[in-house]
C-alpha positions, 0 to 999 in steps of 0.5 A, spaced: 477 469 547 470 469 546 471 470 538 475 463 538 473 457 535 475 453 541 471 457 546 465 456 541 466 449 541 466 449 549 460 453 549 456 448 545 459 442 549 455 446 555 461 448 559 460 454 563 464 461 563 468 459 569 470 452 566 472 455 560 476 460 563 479 455 567 481 451 560 484 457 557 488 458 563 491 451 563 498 450 560 498 444 555 502 441 550 501 444 543 504 446 536 504 453 534 506 457 528 513 460 528 517 464 523 523 460 526 519 453 527 522 446 528 526 442 522 525 447 517 517 448 518 513 453 521 511 449 526 513 449 533 512 444 539 511 448 546 507 448 552 503 454 554 495 455 555 490 457 550 489 464 552 497 465 552 497 462 545 491 467 543 496 473 545 502 470 542 498 469 535 496 477 535 503 479 535 505 475 529 506 479 523 502 478 518 502 480 510 498 481 504 501 481 497 499 482 490 502 483 483 498 484 477 500 485 470 499 492 468 496 491 461 492 485 462 490 485 470 492 478 470 494 476 477 502 474 478 502 473 485 498 473 491 500 472 498 494 472 503 498 471 509 504 467 512 500 460 513 494 458 511 494 452 517 494 457 522 491 464 519 485 463 515 484 471 514 486 473 507 489 480 507 488 481 499 481 480 498 476 485 498 473 483 504 479 484 508 480 492 509 485 496 513 487 504 513 491 505 507 495 511 509 499 515 505 498 510 499 492 514 498 496 521 497 497 520 489 489 520 488 489 527 491 495 529 487 491 526 481 485 531 483 490 537 483 493 535 476 486 534 473 484 541 476 490 544 472 495 544 477 502 542 475 508 539 479 511 545 480 505 549 483 507 552 489 504 551 496 505 555 502 507 551 508 502 553 513 497 549 517 491 547 513 485 552 513 480 547 512 477 541 517 477 542 525 481 548 527 486 544 531 487 539 525 495 540 523 498 534 520 505 533 522 509 535 516 516 531 514 521 536 517 523 537 510 520 544 510 519 550 515 513 554 516 512 559 510 516 555 505 513 555 498 514 548 496 513 545 489 507 540 489 511 534 487 516 535 493 510 534 497 509 527 494 516 525 494 517 526 501 509 524 503 508 531 507 502 531 510 501 538 510 502 539 503 497 534 501 492 537 506 493 544 503 491 540 496 485 537 500 483 544 502 483 547 495 479 542 492 475 538 498 473 531 500 468 530 495 473 531 489 478 526 492 472 521 493 470 522 486 477 520 483 477 514 488 471 512 484 474 513 477 480 509 480 475 503 481 475 503 489 469 501 491 470 501 499 466 507 503 469 513 504 468 518 509 468 526 506 472 528 511 479 532 510 483 527 513 481 522 507 487 525 503 492 522 509 489 515 508 484 514 514 479 510 510 479 502 510 480 499 503 483 492 500 489 491 497 486 488 491 482 495 490 489 499 491 493 495 486 487 495 481 487 503 482 494 503 481 494 500 474 491 506 472 497 510 473 501 505 470 497 505 464 495 512 461 489 512 465 486 505 463 484 501 469 486 493 468 481 489 473 485 484 477 483 477 475 486 470 476 482 465 472 482 465 464 478 459 463 475 453 466 475 446 463 473 439 464 478 433 465 478 432 458 480 439 456 473 441 454 473 449 455 467 450 460 468 458 461 472 463 459 474 470 462 476 476 458 480 482 460 476 487 463 479 494 461 476 501 462 478 508 461 478 511 468 482 518 467 485 522 462 492 520 460 495 526 461 493 526 469 495 519 469 502 520 466 503 526 470 502 523 477 506 517 475 512 521 473 511 525 480 511 518 483 518 516 480 520 522 485 518 518 491 523 512 489 528 516 486 529 522 492 523 521 497 521 516 502 522 510 498 529 512 496 532 505 499 529 501 494 534 502 488 541 501 492 538 496 497 535 491 492 539 492 485 534 496 481 539 501 478 536 501 471 529 499 472 523 504 471 519 505 478 514 509 481 511 508 487 508 510 494 510 508 501 504 508 507 504 508 514 497 509 518 496 511 525 499 508 531 504 504 526 498 499 525 499 498 518 505 499 513 504 499 506 508 500 499 505 500 492 510 500 486 509 500 479 513 498 473 511 499 466 509 491 466 507 490 473 503 493 479 505 490 486 502 492 493 504 490 500 501 491 506 504 489 513 501 489 520 497 484 525 491 481 525 488 486 530 489 494 528 490 495 536 496 491 535 501 495 532 509 496 531 513 499 537 515 505 533 515 508 526 522 506 525 520 499 524 513 500 522 513 505 517 512 503 509 519 504 507 521 499 513 516 493 513 513 493 506 518 496 502 523 490 503 518 485 501 516 488 494 524 490 493 526 483 494 520 481 489 522 486 484 529 484 484 528 476 483 522 477 478 527 482 474 533 477 475 529 471 472 530 471 465 524 466 464 519 471 466 521 475 460 521 482 464 524 488 461 529 491 465 529 497 460 522 498 459 519 505 460 512 508 462 508 510 456 507 517 454 500 520 451 500 520 444 500 527 443 504 533 445 500 535 451 505 533 456 510 538 452 508 543 457 509 540 463 514 542 468 517 537 472 524 541 473 522 545 479 527 550 482 525 550 489 528 544 493 528 543 501 533 546 505 535 539 508 538 536 502 544 532 506 540 526 507 543 519 506 539 517 499 539 510 502 535 511 508 527 512 508 525 519 509 519 520 514 513 523 513 508 517 510 
């Protein structure tokens, strides 16, 4: 209440705290935002107190969405929130940051690939040996204690234990260094839980970082202005694409191939059947944060990178359960509908049959993606989101 503009205006007008509280508790006619508004709009006329309206707005689901061209970095779609009239906070901009959850995990797996692990590297399914003695992140329930699990499957099923053991192998600083290579500028704490996405990062940074996976290690900076002209058409300024080699092409390629398994078999297995994308080459990662406060989904195709965050204005307000608040439930459907409509619109000239590039040498020939060990539980409905992200 104290942070609201209404309170500040009343305070500036000389009202006492008692007077202001009485005003906030008094019901009055007002128009509020509603997803099911009147006459096809987002406006809804109602009768409530200003204090109740604040409580109401804190429960309105928010969304940030960004799509960029993989090769140029051109921003193709930017949605900062549901309605600018009622919500001025842009959930895409670099200044707006939230915990990223398991969308951070591909960076940890890229560290492992960079240090010589291959997708079939076996990891014993045990409590991690680094961090606080009580640190034992919940697993995905795909594996049992003592199983030897191929590394790639830890990513497919977003298993916290597998990822945490990789963190123990290389340490937090290695992950921070990888994040910096991927142009993530937000402060990152050198703690083991960093691999599980406990740091606050903007959607713009995450989408920019994922261009590197889709583009053989080349970073494409997201941008939205090509040129500025005056009213006569004279060009006043131009802005060129910004690209830079960030990581080794083989590391990017291998990580992307593993992320394809997230779509084909893992936590995002519902994407293809539900949104009519059987032939499209897609890689991606779901993400869910503590207390189900943030739902994420990142998707990359050979042509575009898409990122979506869903949550609430305040992290203290969160989804009731993981069933509704995980990335596969709250964020993935938005990305799925976007990809379905975009690739179904021939005017956009997107190629449904395009594939990710391969490094221009034989360095990928010895990478083994055909791991023989599979989870004991293979009876899941492939259209249902897996847990553990």
